[in-house]
N, C-alpha and C positions, 0 to 999 in steps of 0.2 A: 719651211725655212724659218718662219717666225718662232716655231716651237723649239728649234735647235738654238736659236739666239737666246731664248729664255732659259733653256737648260744650261747653256754655257755660262750665262750670267749667274745663275744659281750655283753652279759648280764653283766659280771663282769666289763668290760670296762665302760659301761654306769653307773653302780652303783658306781664305783670308781669316775667317773667324778662328779656325783651328790653329793657325800659325801664331796668332796673337796670344801671348801669355797672359793669364789672368793674375795680375799682381795685386796683392793686398798689402796694406801697410797698417801696422798696429804697434802698440806699446805693451810690453809685458814687464811686470815687476820681477826683478831678480835680485836676490840678496848677495852682497859682496861688499868689499871695503876699500880696495886699492887698485893701482894700475895693473898689478899681476892678475887680479880678479877680472879686470876689464879685458885683458888679452885672452884669458881662458874662456870667458863667457862668449866673447865675439868669435873666437876660433871654433867653439862648440857649435855655434849657430851657422857660421859661414861654411863649415865643413859639410853641411847637409845639402843634398841635391834640392834645388828649388829656391834656395835663399839668394836673394839679390844683394841686400845690404843688411848689416847689423851694427848698431852703435849703442853701447851701454854707457850710461851716465852715472858715475859713482855717487854724485850728490843726490839725485832723485831716485836712484835704483831702477830706472826705466831702461829697458832694452827696446830701442826702436828698430823694427825689422820690416823689411819689404821682401815678400816672397810670392812664389807662384802657388796659389792654393789648389792647383790641379796636381801638383807634385808632392806637396807636404802640408800638414796641418799645424795650427798653433800648438795643439796638444803634443804632437811629435817633436816640435822645436823645444818646448818646455821640458819634455822628458829627457831629451839629449843634454840639455843644460843641467838638469838635476843630476844626471849621471856623472857630471864633472865635480859635483860637491856643492852646488849652489841651489838653494831653495828658490822656487818660482811661485807665482800666484796659484798654480794648479798642483805642483808636485814639490815634495821635499826630497832632498838627496838622502840616501841612506846614511846611517851614522858612520859607517866605515869610510865612505867617500868624503864626508865632511871632515872627519878626523885626519885624513890624509892631506888636507889643505895646509899650506904654510901658515904659520902663526899670524902673520899680518893679514891673511885672507879670511880668518875666522870671524864671523859676525854673530851677533846675539840671535839665537834661534827661538822661534815661537814654540812653546811646549805643546800647543794644540795643532801643530803642523800635520799635514796630510801626506801619507805615502801611498801611492798607487803602484805597488810593486809589479803587478801583472802588466800594466801599461809600460812600465820601465823595461820589463823583460821583452815585450813585443818590439819596442823601438830598438833595443839592443840587438835583437836578432836581425832586424832590418839593416842595422849599421854594421853587422858582422863582417860583411865583405870589405868594408873600409878599414876596420880595425884588425881583421884577421885573428881575433881571439875572442872567446866567449867566456864570460864570467857572470855568475848569478848576481843579481843586484838586490835580492831579497835580504831583509834583515833576518837573522837566524832566530826567529821566534817560533812559537808553537803553531802559528798559522802561515808558515813560510811558503807553502805551496809545493806541489809535486816537482816542479822544475829543479828545485834545490837538491832533491834526492836522486835525480837522474844523472848526476855528474859521475 
């Protein structure tokens, strides 16, 4: 009887731990300049599964996010934002996406910015079901990768 009580207590403890979401809160630098940028950046973040809140401050360029790190990573969040045309601390939007931003949304870009095209492609594939369209995010350079040629 005592063994059953202990097993039952352990069962409820484990179930309770699995039900509780592991929320993480952090700030990410995201380039942008206006209220249109704010809407676009926040929408890109909140459209992802696992994002609880997203608030971008145009003055500080900080995106404050709260998310379930069991469902999504900060890298995936930053990649999704970069896909909308906004450079983040980890990733830069490709030049085509940046050029598609309205004039008021264009910001001064760092010439030494980093582009992780394969990470962008991985996230894009994971978001494919939400967007229902696939488009290569690589810059069309000599090292563009095989996924560009598979179209």
